[in-house]
C-alpha positions in Angstrom: 16.9 5.0 31.0 14.0 5.5 28.5 10.4 6.1 29.7 8.0 3.4 28.8 5.0 4.0 26.5 2.3 6.3 27.3 -0.8 3.9 27.2 -3.2 6.6 27.6 -2.2 8.1 23.9 -5.3 6.4 21.7 -3.4 5.0 18.8 -6.6 5.0 16.6 -6.0 8.3 16.1 -2.6 8.3 14.3 -4.4 7.6 10.7 -6.4 10.3 11.1 -3.2 12.1 11.8 -1.5 10.7 9.0 -4.1 11.8 6.1 -4.4 15.3 7.4 -0.6 15.4 7.3 -1.0 13.7 3.1 -3.8 16.5 2.4 -3.1 19.4 4.7 -6.9 20.2 4.5 -9.1 19.1 6.7 -12.2 18.7 4.0 -9.9 16.5 2.0 -9.0 14.8 4.9 -12.8 14.0 6.1 -13.6 12.8 2.7 -10.6 10.4 2.6 -11.5 8.9 5.9 -15.3 9.1 5.3 -16.0 11.2 8.2 -17.4 14.5 8.7 -15.0 17.4 8.9 -15.4 18.2 12.7 -15.4 14.8 14.1 -11.4 14.8 12.1 -11.0 18.2 13.9 -12.1 16.6 17.0 -9.9 13.7 16.7 -6.8 15.9 15.8 -7.6 18.1 18.8 -7.9 15.0 21.2 -4.3 13.5 20.0 -2.6 17.4 20.3 -3.9 17.0 23.9 -2.7 13.4 24.5 0.7 14.0 23.0 0.7 17.7 24.6 2.1 19.3 21.1 0.3 21.4 18.8 0.6 19.3 15.4 -0.8 21.4 13.0 -1.1 25.1 11.9 -4.5 26.4 11.6 -6.8 29.0 9.3 -6.4 31.7 9.2 -3.0 30.4 8.5 -2.7 27.6 6.1 -3.1 24.1 7.1 0.7 23.1 7.7 2.7 20.9 10.1 4.4 21.9 12.9 8.2 21.1 13.7 6.7 18.3 16.2 4.2 17.3 13.7 6.6 16.8 10.8 8.5 14.8 13.5 5.7 12.6 14.2 4.6 12.1 10.7 8.0 10.8 10.0 8.1 8.2 12.7 4.5 7.4 12.9 3.9 6.8 9.0 6.9 3.9 8.5 5.8 2.2 12.1 2.1 2.1 11.0 3.1 0.7 7.7 5.2 -2.1 9.2 2.4 -2.9 11.7 0.0 -3.5 8.7 2.6 -5.3 7.1 3.2 -7.5 9.5 -0.5 -8.3 10.5 -1.3 -8.6 7.1 1.8 -11.0 5.8 1.0 -13.3 9.1 -2.5 -13.4 8.5 -1.5 -14.3 4.9 0.7 -17.0 5.8 -2.5 -18.7 8.2 -4.4 -18.3 5.7 -6.7 -16.0 6.7 -6.5 -12.7 5.3 -5.4 -11.6 1.9 -1.7 -10.0 1.4 -1.4 -6.5 0.4 0.9 -4.5 -1.6 1.0 -0.6 -1.8 2.4 0.9 -5.8 2.9 3.9 -6.7 2.7 4.7 -10.2 3.0 7.6 -13.3 -0.4 8.5 -14.2 0.9 7.7 -17.8 0.8 4.0 -16.6 -2.9 4.0 -15.4 -4.9 3.2 -18.6 -3.3 0.3 -19.9 -0.2 -0.6 -18.0 -1.5 -1.0 -14.5 -4.9 -2.9 -15.2 -2.5 -5.5 -17.1 -0.2 -5.8 -14.1 -2.7 -6.0 -11.2 -4.7 -8.9 -13.4 -1.1 -10.7 -13.6 -0.6 -10.7 -10.2 -3.9 -11.5 -8.7 -3.8 -14.5 -11.4 -0.9 -15.8 -9.2 -2.2 -14.6 -5.8 -6.0 -14.5 -5.8 -6.0 -12.7 -2.5 -3.8 -10.2 -3.1 -4.9 -6.5 -2.6 -3.2 -3.9 -4.4 -3.5 -0.4 -3.5 -2.2 1.8 -6.0 -1.5 5.6 -5.9 -0.6 7.8 -9.0 1.7 10.2 -8.6 5.0 12.0 -10.4 8.6 10.9 -9.9 9.5 13.5 -6.8 6.2 12.3 -4.9 6.6 8.9 -5.5 10.5 8.8 -4.0 9.2 10.8 -1.2 6.5 8.1 -0.4 8.9 5.3 -0.8 10.9 7.0 1.6 8.3 7.7 4.2 7.2 4.0 3.5 3.6 5.2 2.3 4.5 2.7 -0.8 6.3 -0.2 -0.9 7.0 -0.1 -5.1 7.1 2.8 -7.2 6.9 2.7 -11.3 8.5 5.3 -13.2 10.1 5.7 -16.2 13.7 7.3 -16.9 15.9 8.4 -19.9 19.7 10.3 -20.0 17.6 13.1 -19.7 15.8 12.7 -16.8 18.2 10.8 -15.1 17.8 8.5 -11.7 20.0 9.0 -8.7 18.4 7.4 -5.7 21.3 5.6 -3.9 19.1 4.7 -0.8 16.8 3.3 -2.9 16.5 -0.1 -5.1 16.1 0.3 -8.8 15.5 -2.4 -11.0 14.8 -2.2 -14.7 11.8 -3.4 -16.0 12.3 -2.9 -19.8 13.7 -0.6 -22.0 12.6 0.9 -25.8 12.8 3.6 -27.6 11.7 7.1 -26.9 8.9 8.2 -29.4 7.6 11.5 -30.8 3.9 11.6 -31.4 2.2 13.2 -34.3 -1.2 13.7 -35.9 -1.5 10.8 -38.6 -1.6 13.7 -41.8 1.6 15.0 -40.4 5.0 15.3 -42.6 7.2 13.4 -40.3 4.5 10.4 -39.5 5.7 9.0 -42.9 9.2 8.1 -41.5 10.1 4.9 -40.1 11.9 7.1 -37.4 12.6 10.5 -36.4 15.9 12.6 -35.7 14.7 14.8 -32.9 16.4 17.9 -34.6 13.7 17.5 -37.9 11.1 18.6 -35.1 13.0 21.7 -34.3 10.4 24.4 -35.8 7.2 22.4 -34.7 5.2 23.4 -31.7 5.5 20.8 -28.9 3.0 19.7 -26.2 4.8 19.6 -23.2 4.3 18.3 -19.5 3.4 20.6 -17.1 6.0 21.6 -14.6 9.5 22.8 -14.1 11.7 23.0 -16.9 14.7 22.1 -14.4 12.9 19.2 -13.3 10.8 16.3 -13.7 9.3 15.2 -17.2 9.5 18.3 -18.6 12.9 18.6 -18.0 13.4 15.2 -19.9 11.9 16.9 -22.5 13.5 20.3 -23.0 16.6 18.5 -22.2 16.4 16.0 -25.1 15.7 18.9 -27.2 18.9 21.0 -25.9 21.0 18.1 -26.8 20.0 18.7 -30.2 20.3 22.4 -30.8 17.0 23.6 -30.2 14.4 24.6 -27.2 10.9 23.3 -27.7 8.7 25.6 -28.5 5.8 25.4 -25.8 2.3 25.4 -27.8 0.4 23.7 -24.7 0.8 22.0 -21.7 -1.3 19.6 -19.2 0.0 17.1 -16.3 -2.1 14.1 -17.9 -0.7 12.1 -20.8 -4.7 11.5 -22.1 -4.9 15.0 -22.3 -1.5 15.3 -24.3 -2.3 12.9 -26.7 -5.6 14.5 -27.3 -4.0 17.8 -28.1 -1.4 16.2 -30.7 -4.6 14.4 -32.2 -6.0 18.1 -32.5 -3.2 19.3 -34.1 -1.9 21.5 -31.4 1.7 20.3 -31.6 3.7 17.0 -31.4 4.8 15.4 -28.1 7.7 13.3 -26.7 6.8 9.9 -24.8 8.2 6.5 -23.8 7.4 3.9 -26.2 5.0 1.9 -23.2 2.7 4.9 -23.3 2.4 5.0 -27.1 1.6 1.2 -27.1 -2.4 2.2 -27.3 -2.8 5.9 -29.0 -6.4 7.4 -29.7 -7.3 7.9 -33.2 -5.8 10.7 -35.3 -2.2 10.0 -33.3 0.8 8.1 -34.8 4.0 7.1 -32.4 7.6 7.2 -34.3 10.9 6.0 -32.5 13.5 8.6 -32.2 16.7 7.8 -33.7 19.3 7.1 -31.1 16.7 7.6 -28.0 16.1 5.3 -25.3 14.5 5.0 -21.7 13.2 2.9 -19.3 10.9 1.3 -17.3 12.0 1.1 -13.9 10.5 -0.5 -10.4 12.0 1.3 -7.3 12.0 0.4 -3.7 13.6 0.5 -0.3 16.4 -1.7 0.0 14.2 -4.0 2.5 12.2 -4.9 -0.6 8.5 -6.5 0.0 8.6 -9.9 -0.8 6.2 -9.6 -3.7 8.5 -7.3 -5.5 9.7 -10.3 -7.8 5.7 -11.0 -8.5 5.4 -7.4 -9.5 8.5 -7.4 -11.7 7.6 -10.8 -13.6 4.0 -9.6 -14.2 5.2 -5.7 -15.4 7.4 -7.9 -17.8 4.8 -9.7 -18.9 2.4 -6.8 -19.5 5.4 -4.7 -21.4 5.3 -7.9 -23.7 1.8 -8.0 -24.3 1.2 -4.1 -24.8 4.1 -4.2 -27.3 3.5 -7.2 -29.1 -0.8 -6.8 -29.7 -0.3 -3.5 -30.7 2.5 -3.7 -33.3 
C-alpha cells in the first residue's frame, strides 16, 4: 500500500524549483521569478529540507540537478502544467478566466510569423493568453516531452529530417528552400538557382554543430550537390544572418517563410527541386486549441506570402 501524500511539503515552492532547474543559475532564476537571489536560495533549501534530499549541486561546483532533482523535475513539470491547464480550462468554460496556450517557436519566426498567428488566434479567442518560448528544435522537443510547452513550431527539410514517433506532427505549409543573396549578386538575376551554382560562394551559416540542427541541414544540402560550404560567418539569429548577407559577407540558405520579409539589400531566390515544411509538433494528447493554432498559422503563412510576392 502506497503512503499518503505528505501535506507538510509546501507545494508553492515547486515553481521556483522548476525555474532553477531550467536556468541552473540562481541569479537568472531569481530574475525570472522577480525575487531576490537570497530568497530563492532559502526557498530551495526549505524544499530540500521538507523532501529530505539534496536537489542541486551548488558552487563552487556549477549549479546542476542531482539525480533526485532530475527525478523530481521530470515528474513535477508535467504535473504542474496539467494542474494549471485544468484550472484555466475549467475557469474558461465558466467564463471566469482566459484560456492559456504555451507555444515554442524558432527565432526565425519571431519577427513576422508569430505576431500574425497571435493576432489571428486572439481574434477568435479574445480571452486567450499565449505564452511564447523562443527555442531551437532540440530544446522544443525536450520542452514538449517535459510538458513545458504544449505546441512547437519548427521547419524541416530533407537534410533536417524530423523523426519523433512519440509526438504528433502536423504540416502547416510547404514551400521552397531559398538562397538569400545581396541584391547585386550575379545569381540574383535568376528566377531560380541550382544549389551547385553557389559552390564557390562564401556562406553565412547557422551556429551550432555541423552534425545536428539547422547547420547540419545546410551542410547536408550542399554536400548532396558535391561541395562543402565555405563558412564566412555564423550566427544564431536569423536577423543577424540576413544583415550579414546584406553586408556582402556571403550567401545563406533559409526556408521560404523566413524570407517573406527581407531587409534592404537582400533578395531570396528559390532553389530548384528543394522544398521545406513548416510543422507543428505536439504531444499525442493535443491541447484543445491545436486546430485553432494550425488554422491561424496557415492564414499567417498565406498573408505573408501573398503580401510580399
